[in-house]
LOMIZA-756556 format. One record per residue (C-alpha): residue number from 1; residue in one letter; x, y, z. Coordinates in pm, 1 decimal, m for minus. Layout:
{num->NUM	residu->A	x->X	y->Y	z->Z} .
...
//
This chain:
{num->1	residu->M	x->5589.7	y->6557.1	z->m3548.6} .
{num->2	residu->K	x->5301.3	y->6680.9	z->m3401.6} .
{num->3	residu->L	x->5565.8	y->6850.7	z->m3124.8} .
{num->4	residu->I	x->5750.4	y->6958.0	z->m3382.3} .
{num->5	residu->L	x->5438.2	y->7149.7	z->m3567.4} .
{num->6	residu->A	x->5360.4	y->7252.1	z->m3216.4} .
{num->7	residu->L	x->5642.2	y->7422.6	z->m3163.2} .
{num->8	residu->L	x->5629.5	y->7601.9	z->m3539.8} .
{num->9	residu->Y	x->5242.6	y->7743.2	z->m3424.0} .
{num->10	residu->G	x->5418.9	y->7906.6	z->m3133.1} .
{num->11	residu->L	x->5721.0	y->8019.2	z->m3278.0} .
{num->12	residu->F	x->5471.2	y->8170.0	z->m3547.1} .
{num->13	residu->F	x->5128.1	y->8294.7	z->m3338.2} .
{num->14	residu->A	x->5247.0	y->8324.9	z->m2985.0} .
{num->15	residu->L	x->5040.9	y->8564.8	z->m2832.4} .
{num->16	residu->P	x->5072.0	y->8708.9	z->m2523.1} .
{num->17	residu->L	x->4788.1	y->8619.4	z->m2285.8} .
{num->18	residu->S	x->4667.3	y->8975.6	z->m2290.7} .
{num->19	residu->L	x->4558.1	y->8978.2	z->m2590.6} .
{num->20	residu->Q	x->4372.1	y->8612.4	z->m2568.1} .
{num->21	residu->A	x->4089.2	y->8473.2	z->m2431.4} .
{num->22	residu->A	x->4108.6	y->8383.1	z->m2065.7} .
{num->23	residu->P	x->4133.2	y->8176.5	z->m1887.9} .
{num->24	residu->F	x->4443.1	y->8047.5	z->m2128.0} .
{num->25	residu->N	x->4453.6	y->7670.0	z->m2185.3} .
{num->26	residu->S	x->4230.9	y->7629.7	z->m1912.3} .
{num->27	residu->F	x->4416.1	y->7774.6	z->m1590.5} .
{num->28	residu->I	x->4291.8	y->8064.6	z->m1429.7} .
{num->29	residu->L	x->4588.8	y->8309.1	z->m1380.7} .
{num->30	residu->D	x->4516.0	y->8491.3	z->m1014.1} .
{num->31	residu->N	x->4788.2	y->8598.0	z->m762.5} .
{num->32	residu->L	x->4979.0	y->8683.1	z->m1028.9} .
{num->33	residu->T	x->5418.7	y->8758.6	z->m958.0} .
{num->34	residu->I	x->5469.9	y->8785.3	z->m1305.5} .
{num->35	residu->P	x->5310.5	y->9040.4	z->m1610.4} .
{num->36	residu->A	x->5070.1	y->8834.3	z->m1744.6} .
{num->37	residu->S	x->5213.1	y->8972.4	z->m2075.5} .
{num->38	residu->Q	x->5484.6	y->8775.3	z->m2039.4} .
{num->39	residu->I	x->5336.6	y->8465.2	z->m2005.4} .
{num->40	residu->L	x->5362.5	y->8276.2	z->m2395.0} .
{num->41	residu->S	x->5160.3	y->7971.5	z->m2554.1} .
{num->42	residu->G	x->5419.0	y->7758.5	z->m2638.3} .
{num->43	residu->G	x->5182.7	y->7606.2	z->m2909.0} .
{num->44	residu->P	x->5083.2	y->7295.3	z->m2700.8} .
{num->45	residu->G	x->4766.7	y->7301.2	z->m2520.7} .
{num->46	residu->K	x->4754.2	y->7180.0	z->m2137.3} .
{num->47	residu->D	x->4903.2	y->6804.2	z->m2096.9} .
{num->48	residu->G	x->4953.4	y->6858.3	z->m2453.6} .
{num->49	residu->I	x->5294.4	y->6708.4	z->m2360.5} .
{num->50	residu->P	x->5259.9	y->6471.2	z->m2117.6} .
{num->51	residu->A	x->5448.6	y->6422.7	z->m1824.5} .
{num->52	residu->I	x->5497.9	y->6095.4	z->m1684.7} .
{num->53	residu->L	x->5351.5	y->6010.6	z->m1370.1} .
{num->54	residu->K	x->5431.9	y->5619.5	z->m1341.2} .
{num->55	residu->P	x->5791.7	y->5609.0	z->m1473.6} .
{num->56	residu->R	x->5954.6	y->5286.8	z->m1496.4} .
{num->57	residu->F	x->6315.0	y->5182.0	z->m1511.0} .
{num->58	residu->V	x->6523.9	y->4982.6	z->m1657.1} .
{num->59	residu->A	x->6908.9	y->4831.3	z->m1522.7} .
{num->60	residu->A	x->7151.9	y->4972.9	z->m1686.3} .
{num->61	residu->S	x->7304.7	y->4701.8	z->m1846.5} .
{num->62	residu->Q	x->6930.7	y->4660.6	z->m1969.7} .
{num->63	residu->A	x->6953.5	y->5043.1	z->m2156.2} .
{num->64	residu->R	x->7090.1	y->4929.0	z->m2462.9} .
{num->65	residu->F	x->6839.6	y->5222.9	z->m2611.6} .
{num->66	residu->L	x->7120.8	y->5483.7	z->m2498.3} .
{num->67	residu->S	x->7481.6	y->5521.7	z->m2628.6} .
{num->68	residu->P	x->7744.8	y->5587.5	z->m2463.5} .
{num->69	residu->D	x->7733.1	y->5967.3	z->m2551.4} .
{num->70	residu->D	x->7417.3	y->6021.7	z->m2473.1} .
{num->71	residu->V	x->7357.7	y->6350.2	z->m2250.9} .
{num->72	residu->I	x->7129.8	y->6227.7	z->m1929.6} .
{num->73	residu->L	x->7020.8	y->6404.4	z->m1566.8} .
{num->74	residu->G	x->7169.9	y->6220.3	z->m1293.0} .
{num->75	residu->L	x->7006.3	y->6178.6	z->m944.6} .
{num->76	residu->S	x->7122.7	y->6024.9	z->m634.9} .
{num->77	residu->M	x->6934.3	y->5987.6	z->m292.8} .
{num->78	residu->G	x->6939.0	y->5750.2	z->m50.4} .
{num->79	residu->G	x->7185.1	y->5552.2	z->m157.2} .
{num->80	residu->V	x->6973.9	y->5495.3	z->m521.2} .
{num->81	residu->S	x->7137.3	y->5621.0	z->m789.5} .
{num->82	residu->K	x->6868.3	y->5710.1	z->m1111.6} .
{num->83	residu->A	x->6950.9	y->5835.6	z->m1503.9} .
{num->84	residu->Y	x->6702.7	y->6030.5	z->m1693.9} .
{num->85	residu->P	x->6789.6	y->6055.2	z->m2032.2} .
{num->86	residu->I	x->6705.6	y->6380.7	z->m2210.3} .
{num->87	residu->K	x->6636.6	y->6235.6	z->m2576.8} .
{num->88	residu->I	x->6321.8	y->6112.1	z->m2300.9} .
{num->89	residu->L	x->6278.9	y->6422.9	z->m2157.6} .
{num->90	residu->N	x->6284.4	y->6637.2	z->m2480.3} .
{num->91	residu->W	x->5916.4	y->6452.2	z->m2505.4} .
{num->92	residu->H	x->5785.0	y->6490.7	z->m2138.0} .
{num->93	residu->E	x->5977.6	y->6740.0	z->m1994.0} .
{num->94	residu->I	x->5857.0	y->6637.8	z->m1612.2} .
{num->95	residu->V	x->5919.4	y->6264.3	z->m1441.3} .
{num->96	residu->N	x->5733.8	y->6230.6	z->m1102.3} .
{num->97	residu->D	x->5906.6	y->5996.2	z->m916.5} .
{num->98	residu->K	x->6020.8	y->5903.7	z->m614.2} .
{num->99	residu->I	x->6316.3	y->5699.0	z->m423.2} .
{num->100	residu->K	x->6225.6	y->5499.2	z->m39.1} .
{num->101	residu->G	x->5900.7	y->5717.5	z->8.1} .
{num->102	residu->R	x->5993.8	y->6041.8	z->m91.4} .
{num->103	residu->S	x->5854.8	y->6244.3	z->m391.7} .
{num->104	residu->F	x->6060.1	y->6479.6	z->m653.1} .
{num->105	residu->I	x->6047.7	y->6567.9	z->m972.4} .
{num->106	residu->V	x->6280.2	y->6562.2	z->m1281.0} .
{num->107	residu->S	x->6228.5	y->6849.5	z->m1489.3} .
{num->108	residu->Y	x->6369.0	y->6923.3	z->m1842.8} .
{num->109	residu->C	x->6305.0	y->7245.8	z->m2085.6} .
{num->110	residu->P	x->6462.2	y->7170.9	z->m2446.3} .
{num->111	residu->L	x->6400.0	y->7578.1	z->m2499.3} .
{num->112	residu->C	x->6625.2	y->7667.4	z->m2187.7} .
{num->113	residu->G	x->6790.1	y->7366.8	z->m2174.1} .
{num->114	residu->S	x->6739.4	y->7384.6	z->m1808.2} .
{num->115	residu->G	x->6730.0	y->7049.7	z->m1639.9} .
{num->116	residu->M	x->6610.9	y->7049.9	z->m1214.3} .
{num->117	residu->A	x->6486.8	y->6804.3	z->m963.7} .
{num->118	residu->F	x->6240.9	y->6905.7	z->m733.5} .
{num->119	residu->L	x->6149.2	y->6822.3	z->m377.4} .
{num->120	residu->S	x->5739.1	y->6739.3	z->m453.7} .
{num->121	residu->K	x->5654.8	y->6856.5	z->m99.3} .
{num->122	residu->Q	x->5458.0	y->7125.5	z->m33.1} .
{num->123	residu->Q	x->5253.2	y->7245.5	z->264.8} .
{num->124	residu->G	x->5274.1	y->6878.7	z->435.9} .
{num->125	residu->R	x->5141.3	y->6731.6	z->111.3} .
{num->126	residu->T	x->5264.4	y->6569.5	z->m173.3} .
{num->127	residu->L	x->5234.7	y->6724.7	z->m563.0} .
{num->128	residu->T	x->5250.7	y->6582.5	z->m879.2} .
{num->129	residu->F	x->5321.0	y->6815.8	z->m1203.6} .
{num->130	residu->G	x->5217.4	y->6872.9	z->m1512.7} .
{num->131	residu->V	x->5310.8	y->7040.6	z->m1839.8} .
{num->132	residu->S	x->5103.2	y->7386.3	z->m1856.0} .
{num->133	residu->G	x->5168.8	y->7406.4	z->m2259.7} .
{num->134	residu->L	x->5247.1	y->7772.4	z->m2113.0} .
{num->135	residu->L	x->5571.1	y->7985.5	z->m2114.7} .
{num->136	residu->Y	x->5766.3	y->8234.9	z->m1935.8} .
{num->137	residu->N	x->6115.7	y->8383.8	z->m2060.6} .
{num->138	residu->S	x->6056.2	y->8104.2	z->m2275.0} .
{num->139	residu->D	x->6072.1	y->7868.1	z->m1971.2} .
{num->140	residu->V	x->5820.7	y->7569.8	z->m1929.7} .
{num->141	residu->L	x->5558.0	y->7653.0	z->m1720.8} .
{num->142	residu->M	x->5478.4	y->7380.7	z->m1530.9} .
{num->143	residu->Y	x->5160.6	y->7364.1	z->m1321.1} .
{num->144	residu->D	x->5045.4	y->7136.4	z->m969.9} .
{num->145	residu->H	x->4720.4	y->6886.3	z->m1036.1} .
{num->146	residu->Q	x->4654.0	y->6934.7	z->m693.6} .
{num->147	residu->T	x->4584.7	y->7268.9	z->m684.9} .
{num->148	residu->E	x->4660.8	y->7393.9	z->m1025.6} .
{num->149	residu->S	x->4917.3	y->7687.3	z->m952.4} .
{num->150	residu->L	x->5174.1	y->7769.1	z->m1234.1} .
{num->151	residu->W	x->5504.1	y->7709.7	z->m1132.9} .
{num->152	residu->S	x->5838.7	y->7854.2	z->m1358.9} .
{num->153	residu->Q	x->6103.3	y->7591.2	z->m1343.1} .
{num->154	residu->I	x->6419.6	y->7772.5	z->m1329.5} .
{num->155	residu->R	x->6282.2	y->7991.5	z->m1084.0} .
{num->156	residu->G	x->6120.8	y->7711.7	z->m873.0} .
{num->157	residu->K	x->5856.5	y->7925.8	z->m771.7} .
{num->158	residu->A	x->5450.8	y->7949.5	z->m802.2} .
{num->159	residu->I	x->5394.4	y->8285.6	z->m1057.1} .
{num->160	residu->S	x->5035.6	y->8170.1	z->m974.3} .
{num->161	residu->G	x->4758.0	y->8011.8	z->m831.2} .
{num->162	residu->S	x->4661.8	y->7981.4	z->m470.6} .
{num->163	residu->L	x->5084.2	y->7835.9	z->m384.5} .
{num->164	residu->S	x->5143.5	y->8155.6	z->m578.4} .
{num->165	residu->G	x->5508.5	y->8267.1	z->m440.0} .
{num->166	residu->R	x->5591.9	y->7963.2	z->m246.7} .
{num->167	residu->S	x->5912.6	y->7829.4	z->m351.5} .
{num->168	residu->L	x->6048.1	y->7398.0	z->m376.7} .
{num->169	residu->Q	x->6340.1	y->7284.2	z->m263.5} .
{num->170	residu->Q	x->6538.9	y->7212.7	z->m533.7} .
{num->171	residu->Y	x->6782.9	y->6905.5	z->m527.4} .
{num->172	residu->P	x->7111.7	y->6839.6	z->m702.8} .
{num->173	residu->L	x->7115.5	y->6730.3	z->m1047.7} .
{num->174	residu->T	x->7450.1	y->6575.8	z->m1244.7} .
{num->175	residu->L	x->7427.4	y->6659.8	z->m1598.9} .
{num->176	residu->T	x->7671.5	y->6434.1	z->m1833.7} .
{num->177	residu->R	x->7735.7	y->6160.0	z->m2093.1} .
{num->178	residu->W	x->7563.8	y->5782.6	z->m2013.9} .
{num->179	residu->Q	x->7927.2	y->5638.6	z->m2031.1} .
{num->180	residu->A	x->8055.9	y->5831.6	z->m1749.6} .
{num->181	residu->W	x->7765.2	y->5830.2	z->m1552.2} .
{num->182	residu->R	x->7722.6	y->5437.8	z->m1596.7} .
{num->183	residu->E	x->8081.5	y->5381.6	z->m1438.2} .
{num->184	residu->A	x->8077.8	y->5650.6	z->m1144.1} .
{num->185	residu->H	x->7732.8	y->5453.3	z->m1113.0} .
{num->186	residu->P	x->7715.1	y->5129.9	z->m1152.3} .
{num->187	residu->A	x->7423.2	y->5028.7	z->m1037.7} .
{num->188	residu->T	x->7215.1	y->5319.0	z->m1146.4} .
{num->189	residu->L	x->6878.8	y->5255.3	z->m1284.7} .
{num->190	residu->V	x->6793.1	y->5435.0	z->m1616.6} .
{num->191	residu->L	x->6419.1	y->5608.9	z->m1718.7} .
{num->192	residu->S	x->6273.3	y->5272.2	z->m1946.0} .
{num->193	residu->T	x->6108.2	y->5446.2	z->m2286.6} .
{num->194	residu->Q	x->5806.6	y->5212.3	z->m2181.7} .
{num->195	residu->T	x->5604.6	y->5523.4	z->m2071.0} .
{num->196	residu->G	x->5313.6	y->5441.7	z->m2169.7} .
{num->197	residu->Y	x->5332.4	y->5677.3	z->m2478.4} .
{num->198	residu->V	x->5360.5	y->5641.0	z->m2859.3} .
{num->199	residu->R	x->5701.2	y->5850.6	z->m2903.6} .
{num->200	residu->N	x->6035.8	y->5791.4	z->m3109.0} .
{num->201	residu->Y	x->6284.3	y->5889.0	z->m2827.6} .
{num->202	residu->Q	x->6595.9	y->5819.3	z->m3140.4} .
{num->203	residu->Q	x->6389.1	y->6132.7	z->m3280.6} .
{num->204	residu->D	x->6475.2	y->6445.9	z->m3146.1} .
{num->205	residu->P	x->6211.8	y->6709.9	z->m3201.8} .
{num->206	residu->Y	x->6433.9	y->6987.2	z->m3083.6} .
{num->207	residu->A	x->6719.5	y->6904.9	z->m3383.5} .
{num->208	residu->G	x->6948.1	y->7167.2	z->m3436.5} .
{num->209	residu->Y	x->6802.5	y->7413.7	z->m3154.2} .
{num->210	residu->A	x->7103.9	y->7449.3	z->m2927.9} .
{num->211	residu->R	x->7341.5	y->7532.0	z->m3255.4} .
{num->212	residu->S	x->7119.6	y->7830.8	z->m3376.1} .
{num->213	residu->P	x->7127.4	y->8161.7	z->m3163.6} .
{num->214	residu->R	x->6767.5	y->8223.5	z->m3251.5} .
{num->215	residu->L	x->6495.5	y->8222.5	z->m3027.2} .
{num->216	residu->Y	x->6190.5	y->8128.3	z->m3087.3} .
{num->217	residu->F	x->5999.5	y->8329.9	z->m2788.7} .
{num->218	residu->P	x->6076.3	y->8682.0	z->m2612.2} .
{num->219	residu->V	x->6292.0	y->8699.2	z->m2319.4} .
{num->220	residu->A	x->6199.5	y->8976.3	z->m2048.4} .
{num->221	residu->N	x->6627.8	y->9040.5	z->m2039.9} .
{num->222	residu->Q	x->6831.3	y->9033.2	z->m2300.2} .
{num->223	residu->A	x->7161.3	y->8846.6	z->m2213.1} .
{num->224	residu->P	x->7450.8	y->9107.5	z->m2321.9} .
{num->225	residu->A	x->7661.3	y->8938.7	z->m2656.7} .
{num->226	residu->S	x->7941.9	y->8867.9	z->m2382.9} .
{num->227	residu->Y	x->7840.8	y->8514.8	z->m2484.1} .
{num->228	residu->P	x->7724.6	y->8333.0	z->m2759.5} .
{num->229	residu->T	x->7342.5	y->8287.3	z->m2704.3} .
{num->230	residu->K	x->7307.7	y->7906.3	z->m2595.5} .
{num->231	residu->E	x->7650.7	y->7871.8	z->m2441.0} .
{num->232	residu->T	x->7604.1	y->7695.6	z->m2149.9} .
{num->233	residu->V	x->7668.6	y->7761.8	z->m1821.8} .
{num->234	residu->L	x->7676.5	y->7634.2	z->m1476.9} .
{num->235	residu->G	x->7454.6	y->7858.6	z->m1239.9} .
{num->236	residu->Y	x->7468.1	y->7893.7	z->m878.3} .
{num->237	residu->K	x->7213.6	y->8047.8	z->m629.1} .
{num->238	residu->G	x->7411.7	y->8131.6	z->m302.8} .
{num->239	residu->K	x->7199.4	y->8349.5	z->3.8} .
{num->240	residu->N	x->7207.8	y->8666.8	z->m183.6} .
{num->241	residu->S	x->7344.9	y->8662.1	z->m475.6} .
{num->242	residu->V	x->7423.4	y->8422.6	z->m810.0} .
{num->243	residu->I	x->7656.8	y->8358.2	z->m1042.2} .
{num->244	residu->A	x->7719.1	y->8159.7	z->m1379.8} .
{num->245	residu->F	x->8039.3	y->7988.3	z->m1479.8} .
{num->246	residu->P	x->8036.5	y->8000.3	z->m1912.4} .
{num->247	residu->F	x->8169.3	y->7664.4	z->m1986.4} .
{num->248	residu->S	x->8374.5	y->7872.3	z->m2224.8} .
{num->249	residu->E	x->8528.5	y->7956.2	z->m1924.8} .
{num->250	residu->L	x->8566.7	y->7702.6	z->m1766.2} .
{num->251	residu->R	x->8709.6	y->7537.5	z->m2052.3} .
{num->252	residu->K	x->9063.0	y->7744.3	z->m2043.0} .
{num->253	residu->Q	x->9135.0	y->7601.1	z->m1678.9} .
{num->254	residu->D	x->9449.3	y->7352.0	z->m1642.0} .
{num->255	residu->K	x->9255.6	y->7172.9	z->m1336.5} .
{num->256	residu->P	x->8933.5	y->6924.5	z->m1312.6} .
{num->257	residu->K	x->8914.7	y->7068.8	z->m997.7} .
{num->258	residu->F	x->8974.3	y->7427.0	z->m863.3} .
{num->259	residu->S	x->8835.8	y->7638.4	z->m553.4} .
{num->260	residu->Y	x->8677.1	y->7972.3	z->m578.3} .
{num->261	residu->T	x->8567.3	y->8189.1	z->m263.1} .
{num->262	residu->F	x->8194.6	y->8284.5	z->m326.2} .
{num->263	residu->E	x->7992.5	y->8534.1	z->m30.6} .
{num->264	residu->G	x->8268.2	y->8354.6	z->194.4} .
{num->265	residu->N	x->8220.0	y->8044.7	z->113.7} .
{num->266	residu->R	x->8449.4	y->7793.4	z->m33.3} .
{num->267	residu->L	x->8345.0	y->7623.4	z->m318.8} .
{num->268	residu->L	x->8537.2	y->7380.0	z->m480.4} .
{num->269	residu->I	x->8406.4	y->7402.5	z->m917.8} .
{num->270	residu->H	x->8433.7	y->7038.2	z->m1129.3} .
{num->271	residu->W	x->8527.1	y->7043.9	z->m1490.0} .
{num->272	residu->D	x->8515.0	y->6724.5	z->m1679.6} .
{num->273	residu->K	x->8641.5	y->6862.8	z->m2001.0} .
{num->274	residu->D	x->8545.3	y->6494.1	z->m2222.0} .
{num->275	residu->N	x->8218.7	y->6525.9	z->m2094.8} .
{num->276	residu->Q	x->8117.0	y->6870.1	z->m2134.9} .
{num->277	residu->S	x->7993.4	y->6892.6	z->m1769.5} .
{num->278	residu->A	x->8065.5	y->7064.0	z->m1449.7} .
{num->279	residu->W	x->7943.0	y->7032.9	z->m1078.7} .
{num->280	residu->I	x->7965.3	y->7182.3	z->m745.1} .
{num->281	residu->T	x->8112.7	y->7013.3	z->m405.3} .
{num->282	residu->D	x->8191.0	y->7183.5	z->m22.0} .
{num->283	residu->P	x->8515.1	y->7149.0	z->62.0} .
{num->284	residu->Q	x->8369.9	y->6805.4	z->232.9} .
{num->285	residu->G	x->8260.2	y->6695.8	z->m144.2} .
{num->286	residu->Q	x->7917.3	y->6701.9	z->m59.0} .
{num->287	residu->L	x->7778.6	y->6787.3	z->m401.4} .
{num->288	residu->L	x->7540.3	y->7143.3	z->m417.7} .
{num->289	residu->T	x->7245.2	y->7231.3	z->m585.4} .
{num->290	residu->T	x->7324.4	y->7389.4	z->m910.2} .
{num->291	residu->T	x->7132.3	y->7410.3	z->m1253.9} .
{num->292	residu->I	x->7325.0	y->7426.9	z->m1576.6} .
{num->293	residu->L	x->7114.6	y->7590.4	z->m1885.1} .
{num->294	residu->Y	x->7182.8	y->7801.8	z->m2145.9} .
{num->295	residu->W	x->7309.3	y->8176.5	z->m2128.5} .
{num->296	residu->F	x->7026.8	y->8341.2	z->m2272.8} .
{num->297	residu->A	x->6762.6	y->8178.2	z->m1998.8} .
{num->298	residu->W	x->7023.5	y->8235.1	z->m1685.8} .
{num->299	residu->Y	x->7069.1	y->8587.4	z->m1752.5} .
{num->300	residu->A	x->6657.9	y->8604.1	z->m1844.2} .
{num->301	residu->F	x->6577.2	y->8521.6	z->m1489.3} .
{num->302	residu->Y	x->6876.1	y->8670.7	z->m1340.3} .
{num->303	residu->P	x->7036.5	y->8997.2	z->m1469.5} .
{num->304	residu->D	x->7262.2	y->9107.7	z->m1227.8} .
{num->305	residu->S	x->7426.5	y->8728.2	z->m1155.0} .
{num->306	residu->L	x->7772.0	y->8757.7	z->m1119.6} .
{num->307	residu->I	x->7989.3	y->8582.3	z->m1332.1} .
{num->308	residu->F	x->8302.7	y->8403.4	z->m1335.7} .
{num->309	residu->K	x->8584.3	y->8453.9	z->m1561.4} .
{num->310	residu->A	x->8899.6	y->8294.7	z->m1592.6} .
//
């Protein structure tokens, strides 16, 4: 309930930082790479949405809180697979985790529908991340505990602080349904609801948001009406350009996999219509880094993006 009230507060009372006292949410906005007027309060204060710092996991057979159709973010690293349920990420947005000594974060912004993973190493040290309570283009601004630099999730780049301008290395994730992930990864671990916080993980604090064209917060670049505001797209970043694969275009494909050439490289685009999931591999089957998110959010950050048409 507190989060729902905070969202309503953000909806009606979000103001540019230029109209509020600085520092905001206790952050000192030095070395900014974006206009301060585009940073908005999301409602909750710093750590008002608590990131998970010490995640617990259970075996697939013990994840009785999940139904077959529940949406999860799946990650495989070093022979270990893990599932991060959206119903938990909705309440925490960031999970700080590690596999075999390799640290990373899994981040999900409910306002943009964007799930992303990043390696936590930066300048030779491991960073841990929290939720700042601030937004840029309706997307969560993460912050690292070590320097309190602010990081744009969708950009994967720091926009203020001593690490401003530096980028995190994105790591491949799969967004799919629990049953499909479990069948493909029977030994998967699952993020437990034993998070250390009292939350009703069966309740969606953003219920109805994905089905509405309405945005809670303004964005710098308004997406054209060629697709619904919250059409799901698969975004891919090349060396020199980016491309979006709208799900409505992928639904027109007759086959679950097809070849596509981008920047001179052959990509294999995979489409799972039963689970409304998409991903990209190279010709050798290696999973490539992509981002699944809403159309408006991709366009807000990448207005010059190419668009795949079936």
